Biopython code that builds the backbone (N, CA, C, O; Angstrom):
import numpy as np
from Bio.PDB.StructureBuilder import StructureBuilder

atoms = [
    (1, "MET", "N", (-1.838, 3.607, -17.175)),
    (1, "MET", "CA", (-0.815, 3.739, -18.631)),
    (1, "MET", "C", (-1.276, 2.201, -19.118)),
    (1, "MET", "O", (-1.669, 1.242, -18.455)),
    (2, "PRO", "N", (-1.037, 2.393, -20.718)),
    (2, "PRO", "CA", (-1.672, 1.450, -21.230)),
    (2, "PRO", "C", (-0.721, 0.128, -21.009)),
    (2, "PRO", "O", (0.433, 0.359, -20.649)),
    (3, "GLY", "N", (-1.069, -1.073, -21.175)),
    (3, "GLY", "CA", (-0.540, -2.468, -20.688)),
    (3, "GLY", "C", (0.603, -2.504, -21.598)),
    (3, "GLY", "O", (1.638, -2.819, -21.010)),
    (4, "GLY", "N", (0.743, -2.278, -22.867)),
    (4, "GLY", "CA", (1.554, -2.345, -24.022)),
    (4, "GLY", "C", (2.902, -1.648, -23.771)),
    (4, "GLY", "O", (3.889, -1.861, -24.474)),
    (5, "LEU", "N", (2.882, -0.674, -22.567)),
    (5, "LEU", "CA", (3.874, 0.215, -22.232)),
    (5, "LEU", "C", (4.913, -0.023, -20.811)),
    (5, "LEU", "O", (5.833, 0.688, -20.408)),
    (6, "PHE", "N", (4.418, -1.179, -20.310)),
    (6, "PHE", "CA", (4.769, -1.720, -19.392)),
    (6, "PHE", "C", (6.354, -2.409, -19.481)),
    (6, "PHE", "O", (6.537, -2.551, -20.690)),
    (7, "ALA", "N", (7.357, -2.811, -18.884)),
    (7, "ALA", "CA", (8.609, -3.478, -18.799)),
    (7, "ALA", "C", (8.226, -4.235, -17.976)),
    (7, "ALA", "O", (7.729, -3.667, -17.003)),
    (8, "ILE", "N", (8.239, -5.407, -17.933)),
    (8, "ILE", "CA", (8.373, -6.541, -16.847)),
    (8, "ILE", "C", (9.353, -7.519, -17.185)),
    (8, "ILE", "O", (9.599, -7.806, -18.356)),
    (9, "SER", "N", (9.968, -8.085, -16.130)),
    (9, "SER", "CA", (11.142, -9.235, -16.274)),
    (9, "SER", "C", (10.215, -10.674, -16.760)),
    (9, "SER", "O", (9.060, -10.781, -16.348)),
    (10, "ARG", "N", (10.623, -11.399, -17.364)),
    (10, "ARG", "CA", (9.873, -12.587, -17.723)),
    (10, "ARG", "C", (9.490, -13.344, -16.530)),
    (10, "ARG", "O", (8.342, -13.754, -16.355)),
    (11, "ASN", "N", (10.632, -13.562, -15.559)),
    (11, "ASN", "CA", (10.240, -14.159, -14.402)),
    (11, "ASN", "C", (9.224, -13.894, -13.485)),
    (11, "ASN", "O", (8.363, -14.627, -12.999)),
    (12, "PHE", "N", (9.567, -12.330, -13.291)),
    (12, "PHE", "CA", (8.362, -11.701, -12.397)),
    (12, "PHE", "C", (6.913, -11.846, -12.632)),
    (12, "PHE", "O", (6.007, -12.059, -11.827)),
    (13, "PHE", "N", (6.894, -11.685, -13.902)),
    (13, "PHE", "CA", (5.301, -11.975, -14.987)),
    (13, "PHE", "C", (4.978, -13.269, -14.904)),
    (13, "PHE", "O", (3.790, -13.590, -14.871)),
    (14, "GLU", "N", (6.029, -14.254, -14.857)),
    (14, "GLU", "CA", (5.376, -15.658, -14.703)),
    (14, "GLU", "C", (5.152, -15.697, -13.537)),
    (14, "GLU", "O", (4.033, -16.145, -13.287)),
    (15, "ARG", "N", (5.981, -15.302, -12.337)),
    (15, "ARG", "CA", (5.407, -15.545, -10.945)),
    (15, "ARG", "C", (4.336, -15.057, -10.403)),
    (15, "ARG", "O", (3.737, -15.518, -9.431)),
    (16, "ILE", "N", (4.023, -13.924, -11.147)),
    (16, "ILE", "CA", (2.853, -13.156, -10.231)),
    (16, "ILE", "C", (1.405, -13.885, -11.433)),
    (16, "ILE", "O", (0.333, -13.288, -11.334)),
    (17, "GLY", "N", (1.451, -14.904, -12.301)),
    (17, "GLY", "CA", (0.737, -15.557, -12.957)),
    (17, "GLY", "C", (0.235, -15.149, -14.576)),
    (17, "GLY", "O", (-0.633, -15.666, -15.278)),
    (18, "LYS", "N", (0.861, -14.378, -14.756)),
    (18, "LYS", "CA", (0.948, -13.657, -16.200)),
    (18, "LYS", "C", (-0.695, -13.144, -16.418)),
    (18, "LYS", "O", (-1.507, -12.969, -15.510)),
    (19, "TYR", "N", (-0.930, -12.958, -17.896)),
    (19, "TYR", "CA", (-2.158, -12.213, -17.777)),
    (19, "TYR", "C", (-3.719, -12.984, -17.345)),
    (19, "TYR", "O", (-3.875, -13.997, -18.027)),
    (20, "ASP", "N", (-4.406, -12.831, -16.773)),
    (20, "ASP", "CA", (-5.481, -13.384, -16.057)),
    (20, "ASP", "C", (-6.184, -14.121, -17.590)),
    (20, "ASP", "O", (-6.568, -13.555, -18.614)),
    (21, "PRO", "N", (-6.152, -15.552, -17.239)),
    (21, "PRO", "CA", (-7.139, -16.111, -18.134)),
    (21, "PRO", "C", (-8.672, -15.894, -18.449)),
    (21, "PRO", "O", (-9.357, -16.100, -19.451)),
    (22, "GLY", "N", (-8.864, -15.527, -17.520)),
    (22, "GLY", "CA", (-10.505, -15.152, -17.479)),
    (22, "GLY", "C", (-10.982, -13.688, -18.307)),
    (22, "GLY", "O", (-12.142, -13.504, -18.675)),
    (23, "PHE", "N", (-9.997, -12.814, -18.498)),
    (23, "PHE", "CA", (-10.172, -11.793, -19.305)),
    (23, "PHE", "C", (-10.526, -12.035, -20.875)),
    (23, "PHE", "O", (-9.940, -12.980, -21.402)),
    (24, "SER", "N", (-11.299, -11.384, -21.561)),
    (24, "SER", "CA", (-11.717, -11.818, -22.823)),
    (24, "SER", "C", (-11.287, -10.739, -23.663)),
    (24, "SER", "O", (-11.633, -9.567, -23.511)),
    (25, "TYR", "N", (-10.362, -11.260, -24.739)),
    (25, "TYR", "CA", (-9.887, -10.555, -25.520)),
    (25, "TYR", "C", (-8.582, -9.393, -25.005)),
    (25, "TYR", "O", (-7.394, -9.694, -24.893)),
    (26, "TRP", "N", (-9.189, -8.029, -24.744)),
    (26, "TRP", "CA", (-8.487, -7.119, -24.233)),
    (26, "TRP", "C", (-8.813, -6.199, -23.454)),
    (26, "TRP", "O", (-10.033, -6.043, -23.481)),
    (27, "GLY", "N", (-8.212, -5.395, -22.654)),
    (27, "GLY", "CA", (-8.897, -4.541, -21.800)),
    (27, "GLY", "C", (-8.714, -4.503, -20.273)),
    (27, "GLY", "O", (-8.651, -5.554, -19.637)),
    (28, "ALA", "N", (-8.656, -3.677, -19.868)),
    (28, "ALA", "CA", (-8.121, -3.818, -18.181)),
    (28, "ALA", "C", (-6.965, -4.538, -17.661)),
    (28, "ALA", "O", (-6.803, -4.713, -16.454)),
    (29, "GLU", "N", (-5.897, -5.096, -18.845)),
    (29, "GLU", "CA", (-4.821, -5.946, -18.323)),
    (29, "GLU", "C", (-3.676, -4.962, -17.825)),
    (29, "GLU", "O", (-2.685, -5.350, -17.207)),
    (30, "ASN", "N", (-3.971, -3.444, -18.221)),
    (30, "ASN", "CA", (-2.926, -2.445, -17.747)),
    (30, "ASN", "C", (-3.130, -2.637, -16.158)),
    (30, "ASN", "O", (-2.229, -3.132, -15.481)),
    (31, "LEU", "N", (-4.405, -2.206, -15.569)),
    (31, "LEU", "CA", (-4.784, -2.048, -14.197)),
    (31, "LEU", "C", (-4.510, -3.283, -13.656)),
    (31, "LEU", "O", (-3.983, -3.119, -12.555)),
    (32, "GLU", "N", (-4.659, -4.707, -13.999)),
    (32, "GLU", "CA", (-4.364, -5.829, -13.776)),
    (32, "GLU", "C", (-2.948, -5.833, -12.967)),
    (32, "GLU", "O", (-2.544, -5.857, -11.804)),
    (33, "LEU", "N", (-2.469, -5.795, -14.236)),
    (33, "LEU", "CA", (-0.809, -5.848, -13.730)),
    (33, "LEU", "C", (-0.211, -5.113, -13.138)),
    (33, "LEU", "O", (0.926, -5.370, -12.740)),
    (34, "SER", "N", (-0.934, -3.781, -12.878)),
    (34, "SER", "CA", (-0.497, -2.874, -11.818)),
    (34, "SER", "C", (-0.902, -3.417, -10.275)),
    (34, "SER", "O", (-0.183, -3.213, -9.297)),
    (35, "PHE", "N", (-1.982, -4.031, -10.238)),
    (35, "PHE", "CA", (-2.695, -4.769, -9.159)),
    (35, "PHE", "C", (-1.784, -5.772, -8.404)),
    (35, "PHE", "O", (-1.322, -5.813, -7.264)),
    (36, "LYS", "N", (-1.704, -6.677, -9.660)),
    (36, "LYS", "CA", (-0.861, -7.839, -9.122)),
    (36, "LYS", "C", (0.706, -7.354, -8.642)),
    (36, "LYS", "O", (1.243, -7.759, -7.611)),
    (37, "THR", "N", (1.362, -6.343, -9.668)),
    (37, "THR", "CA", (2.627, -6.039, -9.368)),
    (37, "THR", "C", (2.670, -5.362, -7.785)),
    (37, "THR", "O", (3.444, -5.756, -6.913)),
    (38, "TRP", "N", (1.931, -4.548, -7.654)),
    (38, "TRP", "CA", (1.399, -3.740, -6.071)),
    (38, "TRP", "C", (1.240, -4.878, -5.138)),
    (38, "TRP", "O", (1.931, -4.873, -4.118)),
    (39, "MET", "N", (0.469, -5.792, -5.344)),
    (39, "MET", "CA", (0.056, -6.530, -3.949)),
    (39, "MET", "C", (0.663, -7.906, -4.144)),
    (39, "MET", "O", (0.352, -8.854, -3.423)),
    (40, "CYS", "N", (1.884, -8.025, -5.529)),
    (40, "CYS", "CA", (1.874, -9.603, -4.964)),
    (40, "CYS", "C", (3.805, -9.225, -4.796)),
    (40, "CYS", "O", (4.576, -10.080, -5.231)),
    (41, "GLY", "N", (4.269, -8.184, -4.283)),
    (41, "GLY", "CA", (5.586, -7.982, -4.005)),
    (41, "GLY", "C", (6.619, -7.451, -4.778)),
    (41, "GLY", "O", (7.839, -7.525, -4.626)),
    (42, "GLY", "N", (5.873, -6.849, -5.718)),
    (42, "GLY", "CA", (6.894, -6.109, -6.729)),
    (42, "GLY", "C", (6.643, -4.542, -6.394)),
    (42, "GLY", "O", (6.101, -4.154, -5.359)),
    (43, "THR", "N", (7.175, -3.606, -7.546)),
    (43, "THR", "CA", (7.372, -2.269, -7.517)),
    (43, "THR", "C", (7.149, -1.634, -8.772)),
    (43, "THR", "O", (7.925, -1.930, -9.680)),
    (44, "LEU", "N", (6.220, -0.802, -9.000)),
    (44, "LEU", "CA", (5.642, -0.186, -10.160)),
    (44, "LEU", "C", (6.124, 1.207, -10.404)),
    (44, "LEU", "O", (5.353, 2.099, -10.051)),
    (45, "GLU", "N", (7.373, 1.591, -10.998)),
    (45, "GLU", "CA", (7.810, 2.667, -11.151)),
    (45, "GLU", "C", (7.606, 3.428, -12.506)),
    (45, "GLU", "O", (7.367, 2.822, -13.550)),
    (46, "THR", "N", (7.707, 4.711, -12.433)),
    (46, "THR", "CA", (7.719, 5.850, -13.542)),
    (46, "THR", "C", (9.137, 6.206, -13.548)),
    (46, "THR", "O", (9.710, 6.721, -12.588)),
    (47, "ILE", "N", (9.674, 5.916, -14.650)),
    (47, "ILE", "CA", (11.092, 6.353, -14.739)),
    (47, "ILE", "C", (11.236, 7.237, -15.756)),
    (47, "ILE", "O", (11.228, 6.882, -16.935)),
    (48, "PRO", "N", (11.436, 8.937, -15.217)),
    (48, "PRO", "CA", (11.183, 10.162, -15.779)),
    (48, "PRO", "C", (11.896, 10.464, -17.090)),
    (48, "PRO", "O", (11.460, 11.325, -17.853)),
    (49, "CYS", "N", (13.093, 9.692, -17.378)),
    (49, "CYS", "CA", (14.007, 10.041, -18.424)),
    (49, "CYS", "C", (13.622, 8.755, -19.336)),
    (49, "CYS", "O", (14.540, 8.355, -20.052)),
    (50, "SER", "N", (12.908, 8.348, -19.378)),
    (50, "SER", "CA", (12.469, 6.798, -20.198)),
    (50, "SER", "C", (11.708, 7.423, -21.599)),
    (50, "SER", "O", (10.989, 8.407, -21.428)),
    (51, "HIS", "N", (11.808, 7.045, -22.543)),
    (51, "HIS", "CA", (11.135, 7.290, -24.000)),
    (51, "HIS", "C", (10.558, 6.063, -24.083)),
    (51, "HIS", "O", (11.060, 4.997, -23.727)),
    (52, "VAL", "N", (9.397, 6.263, -24.605)),
    (52, "VAL", "CA", (8.208, 5.082, -24.934)),
    (52, "VAL", "C", (7.727, 5.622, -26.444)),
    (52, "VAL", "O", (7.363, 6.774, -26.680)),
    (53, "GLY", "N", (7.796, 4.674, -27.284)),
    (53, "GLY", "CA", (6.795, 5.146, -28.511)),
    (53, "GLY", "C", (5.515, 4.044, -28.627)),
    (53, "GLY", "O", (5.675, 2.840, -28.430)),
    (54, "HIS", "N", (4.114, 4.712, -29.009)),
    (54, "HIS", "CA", (3.322, 3.852, -28.941)),
    (54, "HIS", "C", (2.323, 4.132, -30.185)),
    (54, "HIS", "O", (1.860, 5.256, -30.376)),
    (55, "ILE", "N", (2.109, 3.333, -30.785)),
    (55, "ILE", "CA", (1.230, 3.712, -32.248)),
    (55, "ILE", "C", (-0.213, 3.255, -31.819)),
    (55, "ILE", "O", (-0.459, 2.131, -31.381)),
    (56, "PHE", "N", (-1.097, 4.216, -31.991)),
    (56, "PHE", "CA", (-2.675, 3.776, -31.839)),
    (56, "PHE", "C", (-3.007, 3.634, -33.279)),
    (56, "PHE", "O", (-2.750, 4.401, -34.207)),
    (57, "ARG", "N", (-3.646, 2.468, -33.274)),
    (57, "ARG", "CA", (-4.430, 2.274, -34.506)),
    (57, "ARG", "C", (-5.887, 2.946, -34.820)),
    (57, "ARG", "O", (-6.617, 3.203, -33.862)),
    (58, "THR", "N", (-6.305, 3.224, -36.113)),
    (58, "THR", "CA", (-7.289, 4.174, -36.399)),
    (58, "THR", "C", (-8.692, 3.302, -35.836)),
    (58, "THR", "O", (-9.729, 3.758, -35.357)),
    (59, "LYS", "N", (-8.347, 2.068, -36.059)),
    (59, "LYS", "CA", (-9.659, 1.384, -35.474)),
    (59, "LYS", "C", (-9.188, -0.201, -34.991)),
    (59, "LYS", "O", (-8.144, -0.807, -35.232)),
    (60, "ILE", "N", (-10.268, -0.567, -34.291)),
    (60, "ILE", "CA", (-9.705, -1.966, -33.462)),
    (60, "ILE", "C", (-9.629, -2.850, -34.727)),
    (60, "ILE", "O", (-10.453, -2.738, -35.635)),
    (61, "PRO", "N", (-8.656, -3.690, -34.750)),
    (61, "PRO", "CA", (-8.626, -4.681, -35.620)),
    (61, "PRO", "C", (-9.165, -5.989, -35.455)),
    (61, "PRO", "O", (-8.816, -6.946, -36.146)),
    (62, "TYR", "N", (-10.108, -6.043, -34.440)),
    (62, "TYR", "CA", (-10.591, -7.595, -33.994)),
    (62, "TYR", "C", (-11.994, -7.140, -34.162)),
    (62, "TYR", "O", (-12.480, -6.008, -34.158)),
    (63, "LYS", "N", (-12.604, -8.514, -34.335)),
    (63, "LYS", "CA", (-13.996, -8.375, -34.654)),
    (63, "LYS", "C", (-14.652, -9.056, -33.310)),
    (63, "LYS", "O", (-14.486, -10.251, -33.066)),
    (64, "TRP", "N", (-15.408, -8.190, -32.469)),
    (64, "TRP", "CA", (-15.968, -8.840, -31.296)),
    (64, "TRP", "C", (-17.443, -8.375, -31.220)),
    (64, "TRP", "O", (-17.686, -7.206, -31.523)),
    (65, "PRO", "N", (-18.371, -9.138, -30.868)),
    (65, "PRO", "CA", (-20.045, -9.031, -30.504)),
    (65, "PRO", "C", (-20.269, -7.879, -29.901)),
    (65, "PRO", "O", (-21.179, -7.254, -30.446)),
    (66, "ASN", "N", (-19.863, -7.426, -29.118)),
    (66, "ASN", "CA", (-19.931, -6.007, -28.289)),
    (66, "ASN", "C", (-18.879, -5.593, -27.458)),
    (66, "ASN", "O", (-18.808, -5.855, -26.258)),
    (67, "TRP", "N", (-17.918, -4.831, -28.216)),
    (67, "TRP", "CA", (-16.773, -4.353, -27.265)),
    (67, "TRP", "C", (-16.982, -3.778, -25.965)),
    (67, "TRP", "O", (-16.270, -4.176, -25.043)),
    (68, "TYR", "N", (-17.861, -2.893, -25.756)),
    (68, "TYR", "CA", (-18.215, -2.221, -24.399)),
    (68, "TYR", "C", (-18.534, -3.297, -23.646)),
    (68, "TYR", "O", (-18.052, -3.092, -22.532)),
    (69, "ASN", "N", (-19.155, -4.449, -23.674)),
    (69, "ASN", "CA", (-19.527, -5.338, -22.753)),
    (69, "ASN", "C", (-18.411, -6.153, -22.319)),
    (69, "ASN", "O", (-18.307, -6.500, -21.143)),
    (70, "ILE", "N", (-17.638, -6.450, -23.142)),
    (70, "ILE", "CA", (-16.166, -6.960, -23.135)),
    (70, "ILE", "C", (-15.416, -6.224, -22.089)),
    (70, "ILE", "O", (-15.120, -6.638, -20.968)),
    (71, "LEU", "N", (-15.118, -4.916, -22.692)),
    (71, "LEU", "CA", (-14.319, -4.327, -21.682)),
    (71, "LEU", "C", (-14.845, -4.180, -19.937)),
    (71, "LEU", "O", (-14.156, -4.262, -18.921)),
    (72, "LYS", "N", (-16.264, -3.946, -20.086)),
    (72, "LYS", "CA", (-16.857, -3.920, -18.779)),
    (72, "LYS", "C", (-16.888, -5.290, -17.781)),
    (72, "LYS", "O", (-16.959, -5.316, -16.553)),
    (73, "ARG", "N", (-16.825, -6.195, -18.546)),
    (73, "ARG", "CA", (-16.988, -7.653, -17.955)),
    (73, "ARG", "C", (-15.728, -7.786, -17.544)),
    (73, "ARG", "O", (-15.664, -8.151, -16.371)),
    (74, "ASN", "N", (-14.108, -7.534, -18.376)),
    (74, "ASN", "CA", (-13.119, -7.273, -17.778)),
    (74, "ASN", "C", (-13.006, -6.528, -16.570)),
    (74, "ASN", "O", (-12.542, -7.168, -15.626)),
    (75, "ASN", "N", (-13.328, -5.270, -16.345)),
    (75, "ASN", "CA", (-13.319, -4.610, -15.693)),
    (75, "ASN", "C", (-13.875, -4.834, -14.275)),
    (75, "ASN", "O", (-13.402, -4.341, -13.251)),
    (76, "VAL", "N", (-15.088, -5.753, -14.366)),
    (76, "VAL", "CA", (-15.849, -6.169, -13.311)),
    (76, "VAL", "C", (-14.988, -7.214, -12.886)),
    (76, "VAL", "O", (-14.469, -7.151, -11.772)),
    (77, "ARG", "N", (-14.773, -8.187, -13.666)),
    (77, "ARG", "CA", (-13.729, -9.410, -13.011)),
    (77, "ARG", "C", (-12.466, -8.597, -12.037)),
    (77, "ARG", "O", (-12.301, -8.990, -10.882)),
    (78, "LEU", "N", (-11.791, -7.698, -12.471)),
    (78, "LEU", "CA", (-10.601, -7.199, -12.099)),
    (78, "LEU", "C", (-10.971, -6.683, -10.861)),
    (78, "LEU", "O", (-10.100, -6.799, -9.999)),
    (79, "ALA", "N", (-12.313, -5.989, -10.424)),
    (79, "ALA", "CA", (-12.585, -5.634, -9.192)),
    (79, "ALA", "C", (-12.951, -6.702, -8.335)),
    (79, "ALA", "O", (-12.597, -6.671, -7.157)),
    (80, "GLU", "N", (-13.857, -7.983, -8.951)),
    (80, "GLU", "CA", (-13.748, -9.078, -7.831)),
    (80, "GLU", "C", (-12.650, -9.807, -7.297)),
    (80, "GLU", "O", (-12.504, -10.309, -6.183)),
    (81, "VAL", "N", (-11.803, -9.771, -8.428)),
    (81, "VAL", "CA", (-10.517, -10.556, -7.710)),
    (81, "VAL", "C", (-9.453, -9.893, -7.071)),
    (81, "VAL", "O", (-8.637, -10.543, -6.418)),
    (82, "TRP", "N", (-9.337, -8.157, -7.236)),
    (82, "TRP", "CA", (-8.095, -7.696, -6.923)),
    (82, "TRP", "C", (-8.857, -6.588, -5.774)),
    (82, "TRP", "O", (-8.059, -6.200, -4.921)),
    (83, "LEU", "N", (-10.032, -6.126, -5.658)),
    (83, "LEU", "CA", (-10.618, -5.061, -5.109)),
    (83, "LEU", "C", (-11.426, -5.126, -3.595)),
    (83, "LEU", "O", (-11.783, -4.178, -2.895)),
    (84, "ASP", "N", (-11.574, -6.552, -3.361)),
    (84, "ASP", "CA", (-12.139, -6.498, -2.268)),
    (84, "ASP", "C", (-13.164, -6.015, -1.612)),
    (84, "ASP", "O", (-14.181, -6.240, -2.268)),
    (85, "GLU", "N", (-13.456, -5.313, -0.376)),
    (85, "GLU", "CA", (-14.500, -4.233, -0.335)),
    (85, "GLU", "C", (-14.383, -3.074, -0.625)),
    (85, "GLU", "O", (-15.175, -2.218, -0.231)),
    (86, "PHE", "N", (-13.137, -2.778, -1.540)),
    (86, "PHE", "CA", (-13.105, -1.456, -2.113)),
    (86, "PHE", "C", (-13.707, -1.781, -3.766)),
    (86, "PHE", "O", (-13.317, -0.876, -4.503)),
    (87, "LYS", "N", (-14.347, -2.580, -4.346)),
    (87, "LYS", "CA", (-14.899, -2.822, -5.392)),
    (87, "LYS", "C", (-16.181, -1.723, -5.401)),
    (87, "LYS", "O", (-16.408, -0.953, -6.335)),
    (88, "GLU", "N", (-16.735, -1.791, -4.526)),
    (88, "GLU", "CA", (-18.157, -1.273, -4.406)),
    (88, "GLU", "C", (-17.736, 0.376, -4.958)),
    (88, "GLU", "O", (-18.698, 0.990, -5.420)),
    (89, "TYR", "N", (-16.496, 1.070, -4.948)),
    (89, "TYR", "CA", (-16.415, 2.256, -5.058)),
    (89, "TYR", "C", (-16.441, 2.048, -6.600)),
    (89, "TYR", "O", (-17.090, 2.942, -7.143)),
    (90, "TYR", "N", (-15.943, 1.160, -7.441)),
    (90, "TYR", "CA", (-15.472, 1.006, -8.648)),
    (90, "TYR", "C", (-16.982, 0.823, -9.130)),
    (90, "TYR", "O", (-17.274, 1.341, -10.208)),
    (91, "TYR", "N", (-18.033, 0.086, -8.377)),
    (91, "TYR", "CA", (-19.253, -0.475, -8.836)),
    (91, "TYR", "C", (-20.333, 0.901, -8.783)),
    (91, "TYR", "O", (-21.242, 1.077, -9.595)),
    (92, "ASP", "N", (-20.009, 1.798, -7.655)),
    (92, "ASP", "CA", (-20.684, 3.130, -7.910)),
    (92, "ASP", "C", (-20.394, 4.086, -8.834)),
    (92, "ASP", "O", (-21.237, 4.891, -9.230)),
    (93, "ARG", "N", (-19.168, 4.056, -9.241)),
    (93, "ARG", "CA", (-18.653, 4.753, -10.527)),
    (93, "ARG", "C", (-19.344, 4.402, -11.601)),
    (93, "ARG", "O", (-19.537, 5.299, -12.422)),
    (94, "ILE", "N", (-19.894, 3.048, -11.893)),
    (94, "ILE", "CA", (-20.509, 2.687, -12.949)),
    (94, "ILE", "C", (-22.070, 2.333, -12.668)),
    (94, "ILE", "O", (-22.894, 1.595, -13.208)),
    (95, "ASP", "N", (-22.071, 3.047, -11.775)),
    (95, "ASP", "CA", (-23.829, 3.272, -11.335)),
    (95, "ASP", "C", (-24.424, 1.573, -10.985)),
    (95, "ASP", "O", (-25.568, 1.191, -11.229)),
    (96, "ASN", "N", (-23.501, 0.866, -10.466)),
    (96, "ASN", "CA", (-23.751, -0.704, -10.343)),
    (96, "ASN", "C", (-24.577, -1.163, -11.490)),
    (96, "ASN", "O", (-25.597, -1.791, -11.207)),
    (97, "ASN", "N", (-24.321, -0.966, -12.644)),
    (97, "ASN", "CA", (-24.650, -1.459, -14.269)),
    (97, "ASN", "C", (-23.372, -2.655, -14.347)),
    (97, "ASN", "O", (-22.386, -2.557, -15.078)),
    (98, "LEU", "N", (-23.598, -3.545, -13.613)),
    (98, "LEU", "CA", (-22.648, -4.860, -13.696)),
    (98, "LEU", "C", (-22.933, -5.845, -14.901)),
    (98, "LEU", "O", (-22.258, -6.866, -15.037)),
]
sb = StructureBuilder()
sb.init_structure("model")
sb.init_model(0)
sb.init_chain("A")
sb.init_seg("    ")
for serial, (resi, resn, name, xyz) in enumerate(atoms, 1):
    if name == "N":
        sb.init_residue(resn, " ", resi, " ")
    sb.init_atom(name, np.array(xyz, "f"), 0.0, 1.0, " ", f" {name:<3s}", serial, name[0])
structure = sb.get_structure()
């Protein structure tokens, strides 16, 4: 689920450390918030009758040197921080191209 579609209390968000300051720009924050919530005592719930609007941009409004490498870097950081021995499954999925 895109990170912009989460609803989270400010107190809980602050308690779990907010966003990882080691991430660059954006990308993988949705997974990071999911892992933090699950592994730090929260619950992640899908509310079937909720309605959310999300407008996707036609292009990324930021200028980055190499978008793909930034996204991969964030995902590798996520694996290193949260997946322990299970990170190898992720690394296999990307052909160990770290």
